[in-house]
C-alpha positions as CSV (number, residue, x, y, z in Angstrom):
1,X,19.2,6.3,14.9
2,X,22.8,7.2,14.3
3,X,24.4,8.8,12.4
4,X,21.5,10.7,11.7
5,X,21.4,12.1,14.7
6,X,23.9,14.8,16.3
7,X,23.6,17.0,19.7
8,X,25.2,20.6,19.1
9,X,28.3,19.9,21.1
10,X,29.4,23.9,21.0
11,X,25.9,24.5,22.8
12,X,25.5,22.1,24.9
13,X,28.0,25.0,27.6
14,X,25.6,27.6,27.1
15,X,23.0,25.4,28.4
16,X,20.9,24.1,24.6
17,X,21.2,20.5,24.8
18,X,19.3,19.8,21.5
19,X,18.6,16.5,19.4
20,X,19.4,17.5,15.4
21,X,17.7,14.3,13.7
22,X,18.3,15.0,9.3
23,X,17.2,13.0,7.4
24,X,13.3,13.1,9.3
25,X,11.7,9.3,9.3
26,X,8.4,8.2,9.6
27,X,9.0,6.1,11.9
28,X,10.8,8.8,14.4
29,X,7.1,10.1,15.1
30,X,7.0,9.4,18.8
31,X,7.7,10.6,22.5
32,X,11.9,12.1,23.1
33,X,13.1,12.7,26.6
34,X,15.9,14.3,27.7
35,X,18.4,14.2,31.0
36,X,20.8,16.7,31.5
37,X,23.1,16.9,34.4
38,X,25.3,19.3,35.7
39,X,27.0,19.5,39.2
40,X,23.5,17.7,41.1
41,X,20.7,19.1,39.2
42,X,18.8,17.3,36.1
43,X,17.1,18.6,34.5
44,X,14.6,17.2,31.6
45,X,12.3,17.8,29.9
46,X,10.0,15.9,26.7
47,X,10.0,17.0,23.4
48,X,6.5,14.7,21.5
49,X,7.0,14.6,17.1
50,X,5.1,14.6,14.8
51,X,5.2,13.6,10.9
52,X,3.7,14.8,7.6
53,X,4.9,12.6,4.3
54,X,4.1,14.3,1.0
55,X,4.3,11.0,-1.2
56,X,3.7,11.4,-5.5
57,X,2.8,8.7,-7.8
58,X,4.6,7.7,-9.9
59,X,8.3,8.9,-7.8
60,X,9.6,12.4,-8.3
61,X,10.4,13.6,-11.4
62,X,7.2,13.0,-13.3
63,X,7.0,13.3,-17.0
64,X,4.6,15.8,-18.6
65,X,1.0,15.2,-19.3
66,X,1.3,11.7,-16.9
67,X,-1.6,11.2,-14.1
68,X,-0.2,12.7,-10.7
69,X,-1.5,11.5,-7.4
70,X,0.4,13.5,-4.8
71,X,-0.9,12.6,-0.4
72,X,-0.1,14.4,2.3
73,X,-0.6,12.0,5.3
74,X,0.6,13.1,9.0
75,X,0.8,11.1,12.0
76,X,-0.8,13.4,13.6
77,X,-4.0,11.3,15.8
78,X,-7.8,13.7,15.5
79,X,-9.8,12.8,12.9
80,X,-9.0,14.4,9.5
81,X,-11.6,17.1,8.4
82,X,-9.6,19.7,4.9
83,X,-6.3,19.1,2.7
84,X,-6.1,21.7,0.9
85,X,-3.2,22.0,-2.0
86,X,-1.9,25.4,-2.4
87,X,0.4,25.7,-5.5
88,X,3.2,28.7,-6.3
89,X,0.3,31.3,-3.6
90,X,2.8,34.1,-3.2
91,X,3.4,34.2,-6.3
92,X,0.4,36.1,-7.5
93,X,-2.4,35.7,-9.9
94,X,-0.3,32.4,-10.8
95,X,-1.4,30.7,-7.6
96,X,-3.8,27.9,-7.2
97,X,-5.5,26.2,-4.0
98,X,-7.3,23.3,-4.6
99,X,-9.3,21.7,-1.2
100,X,-10.8,18.4,-0.1
101,X,-11.7,15.1,2.3
102,X,-9.3,13.2,1.7
103,X,-5.1,14.2,1.5
104,X,-4.7,13.5,-2.1
105,X,-5.2,15.7,-4.7
106,X,-5.0,13.8,-8.6
107,X,-3.9,16.6,-12.0
108,X,-4.8,14.8,-14.4
109,X,-2.2,16.6,-16.8
110,X,0.5,17.2,-15.2
111,X,2.5,20.5,-17.7
112,X,5.0,22.1,-17.3
113,X,3.6,25.4,-15.3
114,X,2.7,22.6,-12.5
115,X,5.7,22.4,-11.4
116,X,7.4,24.8,-8.6
117,X,6.5,24.8,-5.0
118,X,3.4,22.6,-3.7
119,X,2.1,23.3,-0.2
120,X,-0.5,20.7,1.1
121,X,-2.2,21.8,4.7
122,X,-4.0,19.1,7.1
123,X,-7.1,20.5,9.0
124,X,-8.5,18.4,11.9
125,X,-11.3,17.6,14.0
126,X,-9.4,19.8,17.2
127,X,-8.4,22.7,16.0
128,X,-4.3,21.5,14.6
129,X,-3.1,22.6,11.4
130,X,-0.2,20.7,10.4
131,X,1.5,21.7,6.7
132,X,4.7,20.4,4.8
133,X,6.3,22.0,1.4
134,X,7.4,20.1,-1.4
135,X,9.2,20.8,-4.7
136,X,7.7,19.3,-8.1
137,X,9.9,18.5,-10.8
138,X,7.8,17.7,-14.1
139,X,10.2,16.8,-17.1
140,X,8.6,17.8,-20.2
141,X,8.8,20.4,-22.9
142,X,9.3,23.8,-22.2
143,X,8.9,25.1,-25.8
144,X,7.3,27.4,-28.0
145,X,3.5,26.1,-28.6
146,X,4.0,26.4,-32.2
147,X,6.8,23.9,-33.0
148,X,8.1,25.1,-36.3
149,X,11.3,26.6,-35.0
150,X,12.7,29.5,-38.1
151,X,16.5,30.2,-38.1
152,X,18.5,32.6,-40.4
153,X,21.2,30.7,-42.2
154,X,24.7,30.6,-41.8
155,X,23.2,31.1,-37.4
156,X,22.5,29.3,-34.5
157,X,19.5,27.5,-34.0
158,X,17.7,25.7,-30.3
């Protein structure tokens, strides 16, 4: 897994033997075990790593008005009960929420207003709730709705 894996050497003396994986990949899912020997004592711990994946079709950035399919999947083993997508949930009246039984969200004609933070939340039959945030980029025209722009002679126009 090198060079994606590192130990915080400075923290080892304080008893912190954390493993850092950056970036996480789907194949990193599984059980991790750490053994630390200090003098004659041996300490161990087990950590299970689960991964949640958000995929776009077509890939990011998305072209405005092109059909967009956003999928959210997790390595969790229980049955998926519901998937909810939250768009700009902390911005008040512009926030939107979509829930379905599958892990996918389709946007038929994405617009510039669809860009920004999306959070998918997966709810499973064992009551586990897992979520991930994705920053959606849209390529398009974010200008006036009227395509006619007037400018004074001798000035600049954008």
